N, C-alpha and C positions, 0 to 999 in steps of 0.2 A: 504496500498499500504505500503509494507514493506522498508526497505533501499536502500535493495541491485535493487530491482525492480525501485524503485525511481530515482537512481542514474542514470540511463538511458534517463531522461527526463532533467536532470540540464543542464542549461545551465549559462553564465558568467554572473552576474549581474554591478554594477559597475565598472569599470576599477580601480578606487582610492577608496574602500569602503568608507576610512573616510570624504576624502576632496568632494565625489560626494555626499555624504549622504549631509553632511553638506551644500553643495551650494544648493542642491533641495530643502532641506527644506526651505531655508532661499528664494527662489522664491515663495516657496508654503505661506509661510508668509506673502511677498509682495504684493499675489493676493490676500489675505485675506485684508490686509491694505488697499489697492486702488481696491475696486471693481468694476470690468470692467476693467479693464485694463488687457490685455492681456501679458503673462510675459513667457519669453524662459524655458524651461525644459527638457533640451539637453541632459543631462548626461547617461541618460540611453539607449539601445538599444530596439526595439520591443521584446514581448514574446508571439509568436502565436498570439492571435486577441488583445493581450496588445501593445496596442500604446506607444513609446519613454515615453513621456509625463503621461500616466498613471501607467507605471512601475514603471517610477520614483515617482512617488506619492506614489506607496506601498509600494518601498523601502526606503523611508524617515519616513513613517509615522508608518509602522506595525512595533509589534514586540509579544512577549508572552504572553502583556498585553492588546494585543486588538483585539478581538474577531470581525473577518469577515466574513460577508456575502456577497455571489457571484450570481449575474446573472447567470442564465443558460448557457449564452455564452461563460462565463469565467470561467464555473467549467469544466475542463479537467483535464485531470491527469497529463501533462505539467505546468500548471501554479499553481494548489494545490501543486506540488512536490517542484516546485520553490521558491515560495511563504513561502512553511516547511522549507526550507532549508534555504533563505536569509535573511527571517522575523523571521519565528518561529511562526506566529500568529496563534491561532486556528481557522479553519473555522467553521461557526456555520449552522444551519439547519433554527435554528427561530429566524426571523428579530429580533423580540425584544430583543436578548442577544447581538446583533451587537452592535459595538461602531464604525464600518466603514464598509461603504457598500459598494459594487464595480458594478456598475449600466451600462448598457447603453441605449440608448434612449427609446426601446421599454420599459422597464423596469420602466422607469423614472416615467410613467404615476399614480403609485401607491406607496405612500409612507406611507400609514396610521399605517401600523406596527413597524415602524422604532418609537425608543425611541427617544422624542425629550425634554427629562430632567426633571426635576423637580424645582420646585419654590428653593429649598433647595441647588438642586446641576444640575443649570443647563448647567454645564459644561461636564457633564457626558453625553447627547444625543450622537446621532449617526451622524456620519459625512458621508457625501455623495461624492463617487469619481463616477463621471459620465463623461464616453468618449461618444465623439460625430464625426461624421463625420467632423465636422469644428466647427469655434466658433465664424461664422455668415451666413448669408443667411435665419435668421428665422422672425419672426414677429417683428418689431423694439419696444425697450420696452424702459423706462427712468428712471434709476436708481439714488436711493437719499441714503443720509446717510451719516455714520461716515466714513471719508477716499475718498469721492466724494465732490468736487467743485461745486456747485448748480445742475447739474445733470449730467449724463453720457448716452448716448444712447448706447443699446447692444443688437447685433439681435442673441441670441442663436437658434439655430433649434431645437426648443424642443414647443410640443404641450401646447395648453391651461392645459390640466390635469394637468401637472404638475406643473404650476405658483394656479390653483386651490388646488392641495393638500400641497403643500407649504404653502400656506395662512392657513390654515384648522390646520396645525401643528404650529404656529405661535403664540406665547403670549409671546414674552418677557418677562423676559429674557429666559423661554424658547423657544425651536428651532432647524432647523436644518441647520449646515452649508453643505457647498456646493462646490464643484472643478467641472470643469466642463474642459476635456482634449480634444486635439484633436492634431495629431502627434506629434511635441516637444513644445506645447504652451500649457496654463493654462489658464483660468480666476475663480477667486473668487468668490465666494456668501456667506456673513457671514450671521448670523441670522437679524443682525440689520440694512440690509440694506431694502428697501422698491423698490418695482418694480412696476412700473407706465404705462400703454397703454392709452396713448393719453390724456385725461383731467382726469380718472376715474383712481381710487387706481386700478393694476390687481393682486397684490400681496405684 
């Protein structure tokens, strides 16, 4: 897609590119620092099937050095054009090459190919940006770990396969950090968080 044809897809991003990007980045960091607590992320508008919080995460995190993998739902000319223009991030076909992955609930059941870092460079793992219809209404789980006093109850509407895949890719400090976005809200899940179902460890 060349620039002439891509321009027809372009839409505004942040109203104030600097201040809104900083505010969105801080909100995302708070989400990781306080896992399971909902943070507001309302500085961006929706972009096609990308909800405002999801698009704000993209605008805050992605740049020319962050290869991105797109779930089929988000792999459209309009989304590609806007991410290329506003973020400059390369879109990759191979999951192994992605530093960020933009997923929906349907694609979240298979995390096997995403890079979970190495013992020497755990920070080079892929970060998952997962868009959901809501941030509640799912199976009640208990989260424990840094940033959580005692335990936090979270009810993300995700299938058991996601938690099984996350567990399979976790070998701290290696692992996958994740953000869950819906509407204008986001929840963070760092690799350091343990996720429990009833009295048994689920992930």
